[in-house]
C-alpha positions in Angstrom: 52.6 23.9 -17.3 51.5 24.7 -13.7 47.9 24.4 -14.7 48.5 21.0 -16.3 50.3 19.8 -13.2 47.4 21.0 -11.0 44.9 19.2 -13.2 46.9 16.1 -13.2 47.2 16.1 -9.4 43.5 16.8 -9.1 42.7 13.8 -11.3 45.0 11.5 -9.4 43.6 12.7 -6.1 40.0 11.9 -7.4 41.1 8.5 -8.6 42.8 7.7 -5.3 39.6 8.9 -3.5 37.4 6.7 -5.6 39.6 3.7 -4.7 40.3 4.4 -1.0 36.9 5.6 0.2 35.0 2.4 -0.6 37.8 0.4 1.0 37.7 2.6 4.2 34.0 2.3 4.4 34.2 -1.5 4.0 36.8 -1.6 6.7 34.6 0.4 9.1 31.7 -2.0 8.3 33.9 -5.0 9.1 34.6 -3.7 12.7 31.1 -2.5 13.6 28.2 -4.5 14.8 25.5 -2.2 13.2 25.7 0.9 11.0 22.3 2.3 10.2 21.2 5.5 8.5 21.5 8.3 9.5 24.2 7.4 12.1 27.6 8.9 11.1 29.5 5.9 12.7 28.6 2.4 13.7 26.8 1.7 16.9 29.6 -0.4 18.5 32.9 -2.1 17.8 32.7 -5.8 16.9 35.0 -8.6 15.7 32.0 -10.8 14.7 33.0 -10.7 11.1 36.5 -11.9 11.6 35.3 -14.5 14.1 33.1 -15.8 11.3 36.0 -15.8 8.8 38.7 -17.4 11.0 36.9 -19.3 13.7 33.3 -20.2 12.9 33.9 -21.0 9.3 37.2 -22.8 9.0 36.3 -23.9 5.5 36.7 -20.4 4.2 40.5 -20.4 5.0 41.0 -23.7 3.2 39.1 -22.3 0.2 41.1 -19.1 0.4 44.4 -21.0 0.2 43.3 -23.2 -2.7 42.0 -20.1 -4.5 45.4 -18.4 -4.1 47.2 -21.4 -5.7 44.7 -21.6 -8.5 44.9 -17.9 -9.3 48.7 -17.9 -9.0 48.9 -20.8 -11.5 46.4 -19.2 -13.8 48.4 -15.9 -13.7 51.7 -17.6 -14.2 50.5 -19.5 -17.3 48.7 -16.5 -18.7 51.8 -14.3 -18.2 54.1 -16.9 -19.9 51.7 -17.5 -22.8 51.0 -13.8 -23.0 54.7 -13.0 -23.3 55.2 -15.5 -26.1 52.2 -14.2 -27.9 53.3 -10.6 -27.4 56.8 -11.5 -28.7 55.3 -13.1 -31.8 52.9 -10.2 -32.5 55.5 -7.5 -31.9 58.6 -9.0 -33.4 57.5 -11.2 -36.3 55.3 -11.0 -39.4 53.2 -14.0 -40.4 50.0 -14.8 -42.2 46.7 -13.8 -40.4 48.7 -11.9 -37.8 46.1 -9.2 -37.3 43.3 -11.7 -37.1 45.1 -13.8 -34.6 45.8 -10.8 -32.5 42.1 -9.8 -32.7 41.2 -13.4 -31.7 43.3 -13.2 -28.6 41.0 -10.3 -27.4 37.7 -12.3 -27.9 37.4 -13.5 -24.3 36.9 -9.9 -23.2 34.9 -8.8 -26.3 32.4 -11.6 -26.0 30.1 -11.4 -22.9 31.5 -13.6 -20.1 28.3 -15.6 -19.9 28.5 -16.5 -23.6 32.2 -17.2 -23.4 31.8 -19.4 -20.4 28.9 -21.4 -21.8 30.8 -21.8 -25.1 33.9 -23.3 -23.6 31.8 -25.3 -21.1 30.4 -27.3 -23.9 33.9 -28.4 -25.1 35.0 -29.0 -21.5 32.1 -31.5 -21.1 33.2 -33.2 -24.3 36.8 -33.4 -23.1 35.8 -34.6 -19.6 37.4 -31.7 -17.8 34.2 -29.9 -16.6 33.7 -29.6 -12.8 37.4 -29.9 -12.2 40.3 -27.7 -11.2 41.9 -28.3 -14.6 38.9 -26.9 -16.4 38.7 -23.9 -14.1 42.4 -23.2 -14.6 42.1 -23.4 -18.4 39.1 -21.1 -18.3 40.8 -18.6 -16.1 43.9 -18.6 -18.3 41.8 -18.0 -21.4 40.0 -15.1 -19.8 43.3 -13.5 -18.5 45.2 -13.8 -21.8 43.8 -10.6 -23.4 45.1 -8.5 -20.6 48.6 -10.1 -20.4 49.0 -10.0 -24.2 48.1 -6.3 -24.3 50.2 -5.3 -21.3 53.3 -7.3 -22.4 52.8 -6.5 -26.1 53.0 -2.8 -25.7 56.2 -3.0 -23.6 57.8 -5.6 -25.9 57.1 -3.5 -29.0 58.5 -0.4 -27.3 61.6 -2.3 -26.2 62.3 -3.8 -29.6 65.1 -6.4 -30.2 68.1 -4.1 -30.6 69.5 -4.9 -27.2 69.2 -8.7 -27.8 70.9 -8.3 -31.2 73.8 -6.4 -29.7 74.2 -9.0 -26.9 74.3 -11.8 -29.5 76.8 -9.9 -31.6 79.0 -9.9 -28.5 78.8 -13.6 -28.1 75.5 -14.3 -26.1 73.1 -16.9 -27.4 69.4 -16.1 -27.5 68.7 -17.8 -24.1 71.4 -15.7 -22.3 70.3 -12.5 -24.1 66.7 -13.0 -22.9 67.6 -13.7 -19.3 70.3 -11.1 -19.0 68.9 -8.3 -21.2 65.2 -8.6 -22.1 63.8 -10.0 -18.9 65.3 -7.4 -16.5 64.0 -4.6 -18.8 60.6 -6.3 -18.9 60.2 -6.8 -15.2 57.7 -3.9 -14.6 55.5 -5.1 -17.4 55.7 -8.8 -16.2 54.7 -7.8 -12.7 51.8 -5.7 -14.0 50.6 -8.5 -16.3 50.9 -11.1 -13.5 49.1 -8.9 -11.0 46.3 -8.1 -13.5 45.9 -11.8 -14.3 45.9 -12.8 -10.7 43.3 -10.4 -9.6 41.0 -11.3 -12.5 41.4 -15.0 -11.8 41.0 -14.6 -8.0 37.8 -12.4 -8.4 36.2 -14.5 -11.1 32.8 -15.7 -10.1 30.5 -16.6 -13.1 33.1 -18.5 -15.1 34.3 -20.4 -12.0 30.7 -21.2 -11.0 29.7 -22.5 -14.4 32.9 -24.5 -15.2 33.2 -25.8 -11.7 29.6 -26.7 -11.4 29.6 -25.9 -7.7 32.0 -28.8 -7.1 35.2 -26.8 -7.2 34.8 -23.7 -5.0 37.0 -20.7 -5.1 37.0 -17.8 -2.7 34.9 -15.6 -5.0 32.3 -18.4 -5.3 32.3 -19.0 -1.6 32.0 -15.3 -0.6 29.5 -14.0 -3.1 26.4 -15.5 -1.4 27.6 -14.2 2.0 28.1 -10.7 0.6 24.7 -10.9 -1.1 23.0 -11.8 2.2 23.2 -8.1 3.3 25.2 -8.5 6.5 27.7 -5.6 6.1 29.9 -6.8 9.0 30.4 -10.3 7.4 30.8 -8.8 3.9 33.4 -6.2 5.1 35.4 -8.9 6.9 35.5 -11.2 3.9 36.3 -8.3 1.5 39.2 -7.2 3.7 40.6 -10.7 3.7 40.2 -10.8 -0.1 42.1 -7.4 -0.5 44.9 -8.2 2.0 45.5 -11.7 0.6 45.8 -10.2 -2.9 48.1 -7.5 -1.7 50.3 -10.0 0.0 50.6 -12.1 -3.2 51.6 -9.0 -5.2 54.3 -8.1 -2.7 55.7 -11.6 -2.6 55.7 -12.0 -6.4 57.4 -8.7 -6.9 60.0 -9.6 -4.3 60.7 -13.0 -5.8 61.0 -11.7 -9.4 63.3 -8.9 -8.3 65.4 -11.3 -6.3 65.8 -13.7 -9.2 66.7 -10.9 -11.6 69.2 -9.5 -9.1 70.8 -13.0 -8.8 71.0 -13.3 -12.6 72.6 -9.9 -13.0 75.1 -10.4 -10.1 76.1 -13.8 -11.6 76.8 -12.2 -14.9 79.0 -9.5 -13.3 
């Protein structure tokens, strides 16, 4: 048992290092003017990257705000649709169930370039190409496999015995969901929303193709700047990307827990 715990701690430490070390290096790059090989640290402290983000390029902040709202909407729709799909796949039997479940995974099985070009043809026919509506639908479709899987596993593990007991005691299905199922599903809902949000917020190719360069998100705006090779600018924009995503996760988790707390307190 001790050896297993030691191995587990070692694996977790390595995983944390793989995540944190690149972030730390990017943060160092964001606050240094130059950092060349073989110097251990940057040559001098600099705020040039953040001046570029918040002062010289005001457009980036506006694009950041619009991208946050687009990604939040995409994550919200993907989570709601993902929960309803997970409910159907976990709790009911119907014709072609396995094929439909497999079909929900196609956006991540098919290469993103093929997937984006395929739906782009239909968006042109429907007149929603180069629009926020088209980008939102594309992001939701691409996020659905993740939300369906995350929520499906939790919904299947939870089952429907608690809802049935609540309805036997006089609750209707609506009350049973909000008072029983939703509070128990909160960790999975937060995980599904967070995954969908980060996928939508960081999506470049699908956004570029469906938006046609007319609708810009933060990923589309930042990618050419990062590709330019200026580590200071790239580090600053990357930190803004990470911090904005972290802030959204904290706010969403707080709002969901507050709503559930109100529902439970109202019941008691």
